[in-house]
N, C-alpha and C positions, 0 to 999 in steps of 0.2 A: 352680724351685719354685713361683713364682707362677702360671705357666701350668698346672702340674699341679693346683694347688688350684682354679683357675678351672674346669678341665675336670671335676673331681669335683663341684664345686658345680652345674655345669650338668646332670650326670647325675642328681644328687639332686633337682634342681628338677623339679617337675611342672607341666605346663601347666594353668592353671586356666581352664576354659571355662564361662563364665556361661550357665546354661540360659536359653532364651528364655521368660520368663514372660508375655510379652504375646501375646494372641491374634492370629491372622493378620489379622482384620478391622481391629484397632486399628493394626497395623503398616502396613497399606495406607492407612489414613486419614492416617497421618503422612507416608507417601511422597507422597500426593496434594498435599500442601502444600509440597513441596520444589521448588526450581528444576530445570530439565531437566538442567543440567550436573552437579548433585549426583546425580540419578537415574542418569546414565550411569556415574558412579564406583561407585555401589552395586551395579550389575549384576554387577560382577566379584567381589563378596564372597560371594555365595551363589547357588547354582543356583535355589533357590526364589525368591529375590528377582528374579533375572533373568527367570524366567518371568512373575512378577507384573508387573514393570515393562515388559515387552515385549508384554503382552496388549493386545488392541484395546479391551476394556472399560475397562481402566485408563487408556489414552490418552484415551478419550472422557470419562471422569470428570474427569481432570486438566484437560482443555481446558475443560470446563464450569465448573469452579471458577475457572480463570484468567480466563475471560470475565466472571464475576461480580465479580471484584475490580476490573478496569479501572483500574489505577493505574499502568500503564507506558506510556511513549511511546518509539517507536523513531525515530531520525534516521539516515538513510542518507547516507553521504558517498561520492560516486562519483569523487573527484578524488585518489585516493591511489596512482596508478600511479607506479612508479619510473622507467619509461622514458617519454620524451616522447611524448605522444599515444597511449599504449598503454592505460592505465587497466585493468590486469589485477587490481588490488586494489580491493575495496570494503569500507568500514568501516561497521559497524553499532553505533551508540551507543544504549544503553537508559537512559532517565532516569525518575526517580520523578515522576509527573505532578503531585503536590502540592507537593513540596519543590524540584523542579528539579535534584536531585542526580544525578550520573552514577553509575549502578549497575554498568554493565559496558561494555566495548568489545571488539568482535570484528572482526578483520581477516581477510577471506577472499580467497584468490587464485583467479582463474579462468584457466585455461590459454589460452583463445582471446583473451580481452580484449574490450573494447567500444569502443575508439577514444575519441573525445571527444564522442560523441553516443549517449546511452543513455536508456531508459525503464524505469520500474518499475511493476509492477502494485500493487494494493492488497494488504493483508495477508489471508491466507486460512489460518486455523488456524496462524499463525506461519510460513507459507511465503510466499515472494515469487518473482515472475517478473521476470527482468532480461533485456532484449534490446536490441540495437543495430542500427539500419539500416545503420550504417557497416561493421561487421564481419560482419553477418548471424548473430550468435550469440544463442542463447536459452538461458537457464539457469533452473532452479528451485532455490531455495536455502532451507535452514533455518538461520538464523543461530545458533540455540541449540545445535545439534548439529554445525554446520559441514558438514552434508550438502548435496551439490549434484548436480544431474543436467543434462546438456546435452541439449537437445531437437533433433530433426531440423528442417530448414528448412521453413517454411510455403510454400505454393504462391506466395503473394505475393512472398516473398523470392526464390524461384527465378526468377520473372519479372524482378524488379529486378536480380538478378545478371546476367542476360543483357544488360540495358540498360546497367548500370554507370553510373548517373547521378552527376553531381557534386553537391556540397552545394547549390549554387545551383539545380540542377534539382530536387533533393529538395524544396526550399522552394517552388519554383514549382508542383510537383505538388499541394501542399496535401493530402497524404495523411494518414490517421489511423494513428498508430503506437501508440495506447494499447491494451494487451491487458487483458482482464478475467479475473482468476484466481478461480474460484468453486468451491464444493463441491456436487456433485450428491448423489443419494441414496446411492450406494455408492462414489463415486470423485470425483476432482477433474476440472475441465475448464478449458481456456483458450479464451476466446471472443475472436475478432479480427474486428471489424466495421469495414469501410473503404469509402470511396467508390469506385465503379467508373468507371474512365476508360479511354481507348483504350490507354494504356501498360501496363495490367495486364489486357488482354483474354486470356482463356483459353478455348480451345474445349472443354476438359473440364469447365468450370463449367456446372452446370445452369441457372444464372441469370445473364443478362447485363443486368440491370436497373440501377437507380441505385446500389445498394450490393451488396457481397459480404460473406459471412460464412464464416469458417473456424473450425472447432472441433477442438481437439486432445484425443484420448482417450489417457489414460495407460496404459490396459490394452493397447491395440493399438499404442501408440507411433507414431501417425500422425495427420496432419491430414485433414480432410474438409470439403467444401463443404456448405452448407445450401441447399436448393432454393428456399426462400422467404425473401426479405429485404425490409427496408423500402423504400418508394418515396420516401424523403426523404433528401437528402444529409446526412451527419453532420457536425456542427461539429467541425473537427479539433483545436482548441486545448483542449477540455474533456475531462478524464479521465472515463471512465464511473464510475458509482457502483453499488455492490452492496449490496442490502438486501432482507431478507425473501424470499430465493429468486429474486430478479430482478435484472437488470442494466439500468441506465438510461443513455441517451445523449441529449444535446442535438442538435437538428437545426439546419441553417442556416436562415436566414429563408426562409419559403415563404408567398407572398402576405401579406407583412408580419406573419408570425406565427412564433414559435418553438415547436416541438413537442418532446415528450419521447418517445423510442422505448423501449419496454419489452421485454425478452427474458426469457421464462420458462425457467428452467434445466431443469426436468424435462421439459416438453413440447417445448422447443426451438422455440418459436414467438414471433413478433414481434407487437406491437400498439402503438397510441398510448395514452399516458396520457390517460384520458378527461377529467379535470378538472385544469386548470392555473390558477394565480392569474393574474388578468387583467394585473397589473403585470409578471409574468414573460412571459406569452405575447406581449405587445405590445412586448417589448424586444429589442434586438439581443443575440444570444448572447454577444458580447464583454463585455456589462455584467452577465452572470449567472454565478453560481457554483453548482455542484452537488456535494454531498458526502454522506457517511453519518455520522450521529451516533447511537450506541446502536442500531444496526441499523435506523434510520429514514432515509428519503430526505429530505434537506434542500436547499432552494434559497434563494438570497439574491440581492439586487440593491442596488446603490448608487445612490441617487436623484441625479439630475443637479443639482438646485437645492440641496437641503439637505445632500447628501453623506452622508446617514445610510443605513447598510446594514441592511436588514431581513432577518431569517432566518426562514423558515417550515419547519415539519416536517409531513410527510405521514403521516396515520394509516394503519395497516395496511390498513384497509378501502378506502383510496384514494378516500374520499368527501369528506373534509374536510382542510383545511390549518389549522395552528395557528402563529401567530406566537410564536416563543420568544425572540427577541433583537431589539433595535434598537440598533445600535452607532453612536455619534457620535464618530468619530475626530478631527473638526475641533476639538472642544472640549478636547482634551488635547494635550500636547507630543508631538513625534515624536522619540524617541531614535534614534540611528544605531548600527548594528552595529559598524562600524569606520570609520576616517577616510575610507577610499576607497570605502566603501559609501554612496552618496548617496541611497539610497532614503528617501522620506519617507512614513510611514504616514498622515499627514494631508494629503497632497498634494491640493489642490483640483482639479487637472486630471486626476487619476487616475480612469479609468472602470472598470477591472477591480476587482471587490470582493475583499476579503480572504477566505481560505478558513478556515472553522472547522475546527479539528483535534480539539478535545476540550472538554468542559465539566467543570470541576473541582468539588469538593465545596462550595467556598464560592461557587458560582455564577459564578465568573470563567470567561471563555472564552479558550481558547488559539487564536491566529490565526497563519496563515502567508500569504505572498504570493509570487506567481510572480517578482516583481522583487526581493524581499528575500532576504538570506542569513541571516536570523534568525527567531526566534519570539517573539511577545509575548503577555502576558496582559492582557486588557482587563477592568477592573472596572466593571460597569454602574452601580454605586451611586456611586462616586467619579469615574467617567468618567476613569480614569487608565490609563496604559500602563506596564507593567513588562516588561523583557526576561526571557524564559524561557531562551533559548538564543542564544548569539552564535557565529556561524560563525567558527572560528579561522583560516580561509583565505579570508575574504571578499575580500581584496585580489587574489587570483589570478583569472585569466580562466577562468571555468567555464561549463558549458553546462546544468547541471541541478541542482536542489536540491529535495528532497522530504522531507516528514515523514509518517510512518505510525504509526498506533496499533498496537501489537503486544502481545498477551497471551501471555507466555512464562512 
């Protein structure tokens, strides 16, 4: 009897459908302020919403609003492989830049894997390029949607595959493995600039000068050489910086001077940066750091005597430099990430400067370092350090750690 009563009640019940009283423009404004994961779920609820959320104009507007907020930081953890030395899993942690609270964690599996040696590009509209000299794998990934795409081998990788060098031979080659992931007018590009040596000689290359450059076009799904490249060897340990439609590389010392190579994304031409701060130009590239803050090229140097790190920002006109920070790490204590992580932020013998990651609203600056497994916030007023992020696996033997600002 109870089942019969329930069936009758269900028949008599009428579905109440609330009419949409909100105009489409207002609904779209609401969608623009939602995270990508929520937008993915909303696409399955309505055909009209699906068309709106998948349109190019909506994606561009959502990205613009996300860039204006600039409140998120992404930390990439490349040591989450279950099999020894396979590292097929990469973890993406998103933190709130102001409160340092963990917002989300995404673990993505890559079928080919990266071995124990991998490199990450900078963030480009929430997309990242991950590649490994060890396994010759190249992936483009969107951590927000878990979308990934494996790319074909670059010509440099094909040549190296024939030689099959050991890890010691890789290090002796002193090659450049940092790829620049950039956005062109109508599509994205990968730019790979590296030093030309006898081990990567290619008869099909139109240029056998000091450097070579390969560009990957996503529309044609292929790599191609550029005919004209810089006549300066690129410094291999510095990651290229991307700002204002250009990519920047540091050069090795040439006649006791460090230069900056500039690549225009639209014209695909190289040139030297016309004006460099004298303190930077006369320094060894190992003592210089180059990064991007708020789409501005920034360069910094740690003074040998005072150990104070000065940071300059290049104006878009490329005519003047502005000093935006002067960091005195020697005057503040140096907390350690873990017991086995012996990195000292205020080490007097440290020549490599810290890398600025982001500037907070309270004028504190977030710093990383190639030798540390954590992130710190430096307060220029109190000259104090506070940990922002502590690597939970600092005790393990790892090969790479990187932090990237991501607007998702």
